[in-house]
C-alpha positions in Angstrom: 17.3 9.9 -20.0 14.4 7.5 -19.3 11.7 8.7 -17.1 11.0 7.0 -13.7 8.1 4.6 -13.3 5.1 6.2 -11.6 3.8 4.9 -8.3 0.6 6.2 -6.9 0.0 6.1 -3.1 -3.7 6.4 -2.3 -3.4 7.6 1.2 -1.0 9.5 3.5 1.9 7.2 4.1 5.1 7.2 6.2 7.3 10.0 4.8 10.5 8.0 5.3 9.2 5.2 3.2 8.0 7.6 0.5 11.5 9.2 0.5 13.1 5.7 -0.1 10.9 5.3 -3.2 11.8 8.6 -4.8 15.2 7.6 -6.2 13.5 4.9 -8.3 9.9 6.2 -8.8 8.0 9.3 -9.6 5.9 9.2 -6.4 2.4 10.6 -6.5 1.2 10.4 -2.9 -2.2 11.6 -1.6 -1.9 14.0 1.3 -5.4 13.4 2.7 -7.3 10.3 3.7 -10.3 10.1 1.4 -12.5 7.9 -0.8 -12.2 7.9 -4.6 -15.0 7.6 -7.0 -14.5 5.0 -9.8 -13.8 8.0 -12.2 -11.2 9.5 -9.8 -9.6 6.1 -9.2 -9.3 5.5 -13.0 -7.7 8.9 -13.4 -5.1 8.2 -10.7 -4.3 4.8 -12.2 -4.3 5.9 -15.8 -0.5 6.4 -16.1 0.7 4.6 -12.9 3.1 1.7 -13.2 2.5 0.7 -9.6 0.0 1.6 -6.9 0.0 1.4 -3.1 -3.6 1.3 -2.0 -5.7 1.0 1.1 -8.6 -1.2 1.7 -11.0 1.5 0.5 -9.7 1.4 -3.1 -11.4 -1.4 -5.1 -9.0 -2.5 -7.8 -11.2 -4.5 -10.1 -11.5 -5.1 -13.9 -12.9 -1.6 -14.5 -10.1 0.1 -12.6 -7.5 -2.2 -14.4 -9.0 -1.3 -17.8 -8.1 2.3 -17.2 -4.5 1.5 -16.2 -2.6 0.2 -19.2 0.8 0.7 -17.6 -0.1 -0.8 -14.2 2.2 -3.8 -13.3 1.9 -4.1 -9.5 -0.5 -3.2 -6.7 0.6 -3.3 -3.0 -2.3 -3.4 -0.6 -1.9 -1.7 2.8 -3.8 -4.3 4.8 -3.9 -7.8 6.0 -6.7 -8.8 3.5 -7.2 -8.3 -0.1 -11.0 -8.3 -0.5 -10.6 -5.0 -2.4 -8.4 -6.6 -5.0 -9.9 -8.6 -7.8 -7.2 -11.2 -8.0 -8.6 -12.9 -11.0 -8.7 -9.6 -13.0 -5.2 -8.7 -11.8 -3.9 -12.1 -12.8 -5.5 -12.0 -16.2 -3.9 -8.6 -16.8 -0.5 -9.8 -15.7 -0.5 -7.4 -12.7 1.2 -8.6 -9.5 -0.3 -7.9 -6.1 0.7 -8.1 -2.5 -0.9 -7.4 0.9 0.6 -6.8 4.3 0.1 -10.2 6.1 2.1 -9.5 9.3 0.6 -6.1 10.1 -1.6 -7.5 12.8 1.2 -9.4 14.5 3.5 -6.4 14.3 0.9 -4.0 15.6 0.5 -6.3 18.6 4.2 -6.3 19.2 4.3 -2.5 19.0 1.5 -2.3 21.6 3.5 -4.5 23.8 6.7 -2.5 23.2 8.5 -5.4 21.6 10.7 -5.0 18.6 10.1 -6.6 15.2 12.3 -9.5 16.1 10.1 -10.4 19.1 12.5 -8.8 21.6 11.7 -8.1 25.2 9.1 -5.4 26.1 10.4 -1.9 26.8 10.8 -0.6 30.4 7.4 1.1 30.5 5.6 -2.1 29.5 7.5 -4.1 32.1 6.5 -1.5 34.7 2.9 -1.9 33.7 3.1 -5.6 34.0 4.6 -5.6 37.5 
């Protein structure tokens, strides 16, 4: 039996999403919000096939050099200033960010659903 690819998640993440990953990946999820030294980051990425990282994790040429199996990095944020796109591209590693998080956060504040539906009852009462 082949082993599952390893995905490292650098920060606490939605348990239901992590559970959806488990059938296909060996998930190594951090349980506390923290910063990682370059040595710690290298150790976490050393045998990872994929990583889900926050904006605090700088994925640059040095981090990539320590991660021979890394094939994809998903960034939990709108931007990607923490990702060295040139180094990732040169290494053949895919990357993504979360471009709609700001829009969706605004909808959640207004009580609208992800399809842009009407605000919930409480929001309508506040607006009246």
